[in-house]
C-alpha atoms as one frame of an Amber mdcrd trajectory, in Angstrom:
protein
  -6.508  -7.968 -13.933  -3.052  -8.111 -12.414  -3.052  -8.411  -8.644  -0.507
  -9.144  -5.963  -0.196 -12.889  -5.060  -1.062 -12.493  -1.384  -4.225 -11.094
   0.155  -3.980  -7.699   1.570  -7.184  -6.781   3.441  -9.199  -4.719   2.950
  -8.172  -4.368  -0.783  -8.158  -8.115  -1.767  -8.952 -11.036   0.525 -10.686
 -14.310   1.096 -13.279 -15.056   3.711 -13.655 -18.353   5.597 -15.756 -19.809
   2.760 -13.139 -18.895   0.165 -15.059 -15.956  -1.336 -12.753 -13.320  -2.939
 -13.609  -9.775  -2.099 -12.390  -6.358  -1.025 -12.148  -2.881  -2.505  -9.956
  -3.758  -5.512 -11.807  -7.018  -6.246 -15.136  -5.162  -6.223 -13.781  -2.508
  -8.480 -12.397  -5.037 -10.928 -15.655  -6.977 -11.121 -17.736  -3.930 -11.510
 -15.511  -2.677 -14.351 -15.805  -6.020 -16.134 -19.623  -5.952 -15.602 -19.902
  -2.442 -17.112 -17.631  -3.375 -20.049 -19.501  -6.609 -20.611 -16.530  -8.867
 -20.219 -15.464 -11.536 -17.786 -12.731 -10.866 -15.271  -9.692 -13.146 -14.770
  -7.215 -12.336 -12.021  -3.464 -12.794 -12.704  -1.956 -13.144  -9.274   1.560
 -14.311 -10.199   3.369 -11.111  -9.125   5.531 -11.575  -6.061   6.183  -7.958
  -5.732   4.357  -4.768  -6.580   7.106  -3.881  -9.080   6.370  -7.210 -10.854
   2.729  -6.159 -11.183   3.956  -3.248 -13.247   6.162  -5.535 -15.394   3.098
  -7.807 -16.042   1.040  -4.903 -17.317   3.932  -3.393 -19.351   4.383  -6.769
 -21.107   0.677  -7.015 -21.883   0.095 -10.039 -19.785  -2.741  -8.199 -18.202
  -5.074  -5.441 -19.443  -5.028  -3.481 -16.164  -3.619  -3.758 -12.644  -5.948
  -3.020  -9.652  -3.792  -3.894  -6.734  -3.146  -1.195  -4.116  -0.719   0.153
  -6.603   1.070   3.520  -5.751   1.747   5.926  -8.576   5.491   6.628  -8.949
   7.616   8.355 -11.581   9.748   5.235 -11.952   6.721   3.019 -12.686   5.205
   5.677 -14.912   8.208   5.075 -17.295   6.655   1.643 -18.100   2.921   1.970
 -17.678   0.137   4.531 -17.829  -1.845   5.377 -14.619  -5.507   6.296 -14.115
  -6.562   8.978 -11.711  -6.312   7.714  -8.135  -9.313   5.905  -6.841  -8.315
   6.286  -3.282  -5.615   8.553  -1.609  -4.010   7.132   1.473  -1.839   8.763
   3.950   1.555   7.383   4.865   2.229   6.021   8.336   4.759   4.702  10.814
   4.867   1.910  13.286   7.494   2.925  15.821   9.359   1.147  18.634   8.889
   3.296  21.676  12.171   2.492  23.381  14.235   3.113  20.182  12.350   6.387
  19.533  13.195   7.543  23.064  16.899   7.031  22.338  16.836   9.458  19.387
  17.418  13.177  19.897  14.006  14.787  19.647  13.407  17.132  16.701  10.444
  19.328  15.624   8.254  16.469  14.370   8.355  12.737  14.073   9.733  12.830
  10.471  12.700  14.886  11.477  13.235  12.792  14.581  13.509   9.638  12.474
  15.524  11.311   9.800  18.824  10.727  11.641  21.726   8.357  11.225  20.821
   6.459  14.305  17.374   5.501  13.071  16.641   2.359  11.000  13.456   2.399
   8.908  11.993  -0.823   7.656  10.003  -1.191   4.462   8.619  -3.960   2.335
  10.957  -4.647  -0.684   9.504  -4.243  -4.126   7.003  -1.628  -3.088   6.889
   2.190  -3.626   7.799   2.653   0.091  11.403   1.852  -0.677  11.648   5.063
  -2.752   9.368   6.941  -0.426  11.615   6.166   2.560  14.732   7.051   0.794
  13.290  10.431  -0.121  11.643  11.173   3.296  14.395   9.831   5.533  17.640
  10.304   3.563  19.864  10.411   6.742  18.399   7.158   8.234  19.292   3.601
   7.263  16.544   1.971   5.090  16.268  -1.738   5.591  14.158  -3.813   3.140
  12.174  -6.908   4.111  10.543  -9.515   1.865   7.265  -8.965   3.698   5.789
  -6.174   5.679   4.289  -8.576   8.283   5.930 -10.426   9.817   9.244  -9.073
   8.419   9.262  -5.350   9.110   6.574  -5.430  11.787   8.381  -8.030  13.907
  11.628  -6.123  13.523   9.890  -3.089  14.991   8.353  -4.994  17.878  11.679
  -6.750  18.819  13.543  -3.374  18.601  15.827  -4.433  15.778  14.729  -1.303
  13.819  13.347   2.018  14.829  10.260   2.067  12.736   8.277   0.438   9.906
   6.979   2.661   7.061   3.826   1.856   5.090   0.464   3.230   4.242  -1.974
   4.134   6.950  -4.218   1.084   6.399  -1.364  -1.319   7.214  -0.444   0.633
  10.364  -3.991   0.761  11.600  -4.775  -2.907  10.737  -1.860  -3.918  13.000
  -3.112  -1.866  15.930  -6.650  -3.241  15.409  -5.420  -6.869  15.421  -2.639
  -6.500  17.988  -3.695  -3.876  20.623  -1.689  -5.698  23.278   1.550  -4.451
  21.553   0.752  -0.759  22.368   3.139  -0.938  25.311   6.080  -1.639  22.863
   5.002   0.426  19.806   3.349   3.708  18.920   2.055   4.854  15.593   2.063
   8.048  13.529   0.202   9.106  10.362   2.120  11.621   8.327  -0.645  14.118
   7.561   1.019  16.007   4.705   2.419  13.099   2.692   0.021  10.956   0.686
  -0.002   7.784  -1.318  -2.285   7.970  -4.371  -3.516   4.492  -5.393  -4.436
   4.025  -9.007  -4.845   1.497 -11.787  -2.047   0.728 -14.202  -2.381  -0.031
 -17.943  -0.013  -0.666 -20.881   1.292   2.441 -22.572  -0.803   1.787 -25.628
  -4.138   1.412 -23.912  -5.395   4.943 -24.603  -9.148   4.130 -25.047  -9.298
   2.008 -21.882  -7.404   4.616 -19.906  -9.954   7.283 -20.880 -12.819   4.915
 -20.019 -11.398   3.997 -16.667 -10.815   7.705 -15.714 -14.514   8.357 -16.460
 -15.459   5.352 -14.356 -13.383   6.494 -11.439 -14.895   9.904 -11.579 -18.474
   8.725 -11.887 -18.764   5.490 -10.086 -16.145   5.042  -7.367 -16.774   5.996
  -3.792 -14.589   8.699  -2.590 -13.258   6.747   0.452 -10.231   7.765   2.494
  -8.164   5.410   4.641 -10.304   5.810   7.829 -13.541   5.169   5.851 -12.043
   2.125   4.213 -10.934   0.634   7.517 -14.390   1.291   8.985 -16.174  -0.311
   6.018 -14.154  -3.590   6.390 -13.589  -3.420  10.167 -15.136  -6.765  10.940
 -12.921  -8.411   8.365  -9.723  -7.067   9.918 -10.342  -8.225  13.445
């Protein structure tokens, strides 16, 4: 199983005793159990795009790692049906937002030349941001937090753009920053999260799609945060 090298709660994380768990870890282990095979995690990928490369080169049988489906990645790997669909969100510096000419909605307000949108490099949100905010400046950071998040807090950029779980996690863990930042969930733009396999893994792809249909909980972002709330505080 290919998985990103750093823990990203609530998808994959360690507790104080070193136990490895989270939504993606639980899915991976259950899949292994149902297939009757042991599970080994390959966590060498330093970016999410590198996860795709690991799968495409057959260094892993499948990637379960908060992996967004994109057309560019689909040129190299095959995707299952989504096992969770997240909404996209924004962490916004209040003062910088107030300086922008107000438009009909938050997306249009941020889609202006004066706005700077921060994203994590090597993720699908680089392409998502370029598409949703073509007039704004897109700035890439090696990490979401502290990179993009701290840039928002300090006012160096207008907003950070990521999935709703990352936005809500920050507010849960740093409520005192509400005076400096506000948040927005983009209701009509989603981020389907799926498993990735090598192009020639036809039988495993069919099996995993049946597994997702029959055995996965149909969680959304809010339910996922609620399920693992104690682990995020």
